C-alpha positions in Angstrom: -3.9 17.6 15.2 -3.7 15.7 12.0 -5.1 12.3 11.8 -3.1 9.7 9.9 -5.5 6.9 9.3 -9.8 7.5 8.5 -12.5 5.7 10.2 -13.2 2.5 8.1 -9.1 2.2 6.6 -8.0 -0.9 7.2 -4.6 -0.9 9.1 -2.1 -3.1 10.4 -2.1 -3.4 14.2 0.6 -4.4 16.5 -0.6 -6.1 19.9 1.5 -7.6 21.9 4.7 -9.3 19.9 2.8 -9.3 16.9 0.6 -7.2 14.3 -2.5 -8.2 12.8 -4.9 -6.7 9.7 -7.7 -4.2 12.0 -10.0 -2.0 11.1 -10.3 1.9 12.3 -14.1 2.5 13.6 -13.7 5.7 15.4 -10.1 8.6 15.6 -10.5 10.9 18.5 -7.9 13.3 20.4 -7.3 11.1 23.5 -5.1 10.4 26.4 -2.8 7.5 25.2 0.3 6.3 27.3 0.6 10.0 29.4 -0.1 12.5 26.4 -3.2 13.5 24.8 -2.7 12.5 20.9 -4.5 11.3 18.0 -5.8 7.9 19.1 -8.2 5.2 16.8 -10.3 2.7 17.6 -9.8 -0.3 16.3 -11.7 -3.8 15.6 -9.2 -6.7 15.0 -10.2 -9.1 12.0 -11.6 -12.2 13.2 -11.6 -11.2 16.9 -14.8 -10.7 19.6 -15.8 -7.0 19.6 -14.9 -6.9 23.0 -11.2 -6.7 22.1 -11.4 -3.4 20.2 -9.5 -0.8 21.8 -7.8 2.4 21.2 -4.4 2.7 20.4 -2.1 5.5 19.2 -0.2 5.6 15.6 2.8 4.3 17.1 1.1 0.6 16.6 -0.3 1.5 13.5 1.2 0.6 9.5 -0.3 1.5 6.4 -1.5 -1.9 4.9 0.4 -1.8 2.0 2.1 -4.9 0.3 5.6 -4.2 1.7 4.1 -4.1 5.4 1.9 -6.7 5.1 5.1 -8.9 3.9 6.5 -7.3 7.3 3.7 -8.6 9.4 3.8 -12.1 7.8 7.9 -12.0 8.2 7.6 -11.4 12.1 5.1 -13.6 12.9 7.2 -16.5 11.0 10.2 -15.3 13.1 8.0 -15.1 16.1 7.1 -18.5 15.4 10.6 -20.4 14.3 11.8 -18.3 17.7 9.4 -20.0 20.1 10.2 -23.3 18.2 13.8 -23.3 18.9 12.9 -22.3 22.6 10.9 -24.9 23.0 13.8 -27.6 21.7 16.5 -26.3 24.1 13.9 -26.5 27.0 12.8 -30.1 27.2 10.4 -31.0 30.6 8.3 -28.7 31.9 9.8 -25.3 31.0 9.0 -26.9 27.2 5.2 -26.4 27.6 4.5 -23.8 29.5 5.8 -20.2 28.3 5.0 -21.4 24.2 1.5 -22.2 25.7 0.8 -18.8 27.5 2.4 -16.5 24.5 -0.1 -18.0 22.5 -3.4 -17.7 24.3 -2.0 -14.0 24.9 -1.9 -13.3 21.3 -4.9 -14.8 20.2 -7.0 -12.6 22.9 -7.1 -15.1 25.8 -5.8 -13.9 29.2 -3.6 -16.1 30.8 -2.0 -16.6 34.2 1.6 -16.0 34.1 4.2 -16.3 36.1 5.0 -12.9 37.8 8.1 -12.5 35.9 6.5 -13.1 32.6 3.3 -10.9 33.4 5.9 -8.3 34.1 7.7 -9.0 30.7 3.8 -9.3 28.3 3.4 -5.7 30.3 6.5 -3.6 29.8 7.9 -5.4 26.2 5.7 -3.1 24.3 8.5 -1.5 22.0 6.6 0.8 19.5 8.0 1.8 17.0 8.5 5.5 15.5 6.5 5.3 12.2 9.2 6.8 10.4 11.5 3.8 11.2 8.1 1.6 10.4 8.3 3.5 6.6 12.2 2.2 6.9 11.6 -1.2 7.5 8.6 -1.4 4.8 11.2 0.7 2.6 14.4 -1.5 3.4 12.3 -4.9 2.3 11.1 -3.7 -0.9 14.8 -2.3 -1.8 16.0 -5.9 -1.1 13.1 -7.9 -1.7 11.8 -6.5 -5.2 14.4 -4.1 -6.4 16.8 -6.9 -5.5 19.3 -4.3 -4.6 21.8 -4.8 -1.4 23.1 -2.9 1.5 26.6 -1.3 0.8 28.9 -3.3 3.3 30.8 -2.1 5.2 28.4 0.6 6.7 29.1 4.2 7.8 28.2 4.4 10.4 28.5 1.2 11.7 25.9 -0.5 14.2 29.3 -0.4 16.9 29.4 3.7 15.8 26.1 4.1 16.1 25.5 2.4 19.6 28.5 4.5 20.7 27.7 7.5 19.7 23.8 6.6 21.6 26.1 6.1 24.8 27.8 9.5 24.8 25.0 11.7 23.4 21.8 10.0 23.2 20.8 8.8 26.9 20.9 9.6 30.6 23.8 9.5 32.2 22.3 8.2 35.1 21.9 4.8 33.6 25.3 4.8 32.4 26.1 1.2 33.6 22.4 0.1 32.8 23.6 1.3 28.9 26.9 0.2 28.8 25.0 -3.4 29.8 22.1 -3.2 27.1 24.7 -1.3 24.4 27.2 -5.0 25.0 23.9 -7.1 24.5 22.8 -5.7 21.6 26.2 -6.4 19.8 26.5 -9.6 21.5 22.8 -10.6 20.4 23.2 -9.3 16.9 26.2 -11.2 16.1 24.5 -14.3 17.3 21.0 -13.5 15.2 22.7 -12.0 12.2 22.9 -15.4 10.2 19.5 -16.7 11.9 16.5 -14.3 11.6 18.1 -10.9 10.3 18.7 -11.5 6.8 16.7 -11.7 4.2 17.3 -14.7 1.5 18.7 -12.3 -0.8 21.2 -10.7 1.5 22.4 -14.2 2.6 25.2 -14.4 -0.2 26.5 -11.0 0.7 26.7 -12.0 4.4 28.6 -15.4 3.2 30.9 -13.2 1.2 31.2 -10.9 4.2 32.3 -13.9 6.7 35.5 -14.3 4.5 36.7 -10.9 5.0 35.4 -10.4 8.6 35.1 -12.7 12.4 31.4 -13.1 13.5 32.8 -11.1 16.5 33.6 -8.0 14.2 30.3 -7.8 12.2 29.0 -4.7 14.1 31.9 -2.9 12.7 30.6 -3.8 9.3 26.7 -3.9 9.3 24.9 -0.7 10.2 21.5 0.9 11.0 19.6 -0.7 8.5 20.0 -4.1 10.1 20.1 -2.9 14.0 17.0 -1.8 13.5 15.7 -5.1 12.8 17.1 -6.6 15.6 15.8 -3.9 17.9 12.4 -4.9 16.2 12.9 -8.7 17.5 14.1 -7.4 20.9 10.8 -7.7 22.5 10.2 -11.6 21.8 14.1 -12.1 22.9 13.4 -9.8 26.3 10.8 -12.3 27.1 12.3 -15.0 28.1 15.3 -13.3 29.8 15.9 -14.3 33.2 16.5 -10.8 35.0 14.1 -9.0 37.5 11.1 -6.9 36.3 13.1 -3.7 36.9 16.4 -4.4 35.3 13.8 -5.6 32.4 11.9 -2.2 32.7 15.5 -0.2 32.7 16.7 -2.3 29.5 13.5 -1.9 27.6 13.7 2.0 28.2 17.0 2.4 27.0 16.3 0.7 23.8 13.2 3.2 23.2 16.0 5.7 23.9 17.4 4.3 21.4 15.1 4.2 18.8 13.9 7.3 19.4 17.8 8.8 19.0 17.9 6.6 15.7 14.5 8.7 14.8 16.1 11.7 15.3 19.3 11.1 13.5 17.6 8.7 10.7 19.1 11.0 7.9 22.3 10.5 9.2 22.2 6.9 10.1 20.7 5.0 7.5 21.8 4.4 3.9 19.9 6.5 1.0 21.2 4.6 -1.6 21.4 1.0 -2.2 24.0 -1.3 -4.2 22.4 -2.9 -7.5 23.4 -6.0 -7.3 25.1 -7.5 -10.1 24.2 -10.5 -12.3 26.5 -13.0 -11.3 24.9 -12.1 -8.0 21.6 -12.5 -8.6 22.6 -16.1 -10.0 24.3 -17.2 -7.0 21.8 -15.7 -4.6 19.1 -17.6 -6.3 21.0 -21.5 -6.2 
């Protein structure tokens, strides 16, 4: 078996909902998530060594400029969403969940209500390495190169999800898949203007809203922005008011969707970004 990372290499690694800098201490072939595969013993910078753990490569990313920016953006968006949750839930519910989430992310064990304990255990949605690369390349093209995803996209989010329902998931979970797909489409329409865009894309978004209603945006955007939403779903689902069993099913369906996107990535993701015009660049930095 080949190893993607080497001992002594500094990497980025998921722990819970966020990513942290870590050092790869050792490599080995171990049973992780039920299968024998390359595994890495990592030490999180600034953490007590008792939190050192063996992880699979699906939880790791190379320490590149683009990936560091992605890690920082994920932390910022998580913090902003937690602030919004506190604003919307005053009183007792205001202080409990954020405090517990913060303690967990800093490596402390805290007592959680039953539903949240299940959520924290189930909501690790590892992103396949090739899709992590897609996220990094997407960031680089837009933020560094000042290019744009061409809109409308083919296939659109609506088409990707429809094909996933038809070909990429178990028919036994039909009603659950239908509900997850509907939920993702609704969440995308709500979240696209709040947390799914880079600053350079906002002028394009404003232009798009002049042509399409918010409800039609899943027919305009494609897999690039759907993937950004899926990265954020563990945070959003942490506060979902559903049973533990339903939550576990929803998470598995989203993992199946990620695998579907990995398998069909060459057909789903854009290969050429549009060059922004000088006029657009001037407008975007006002």
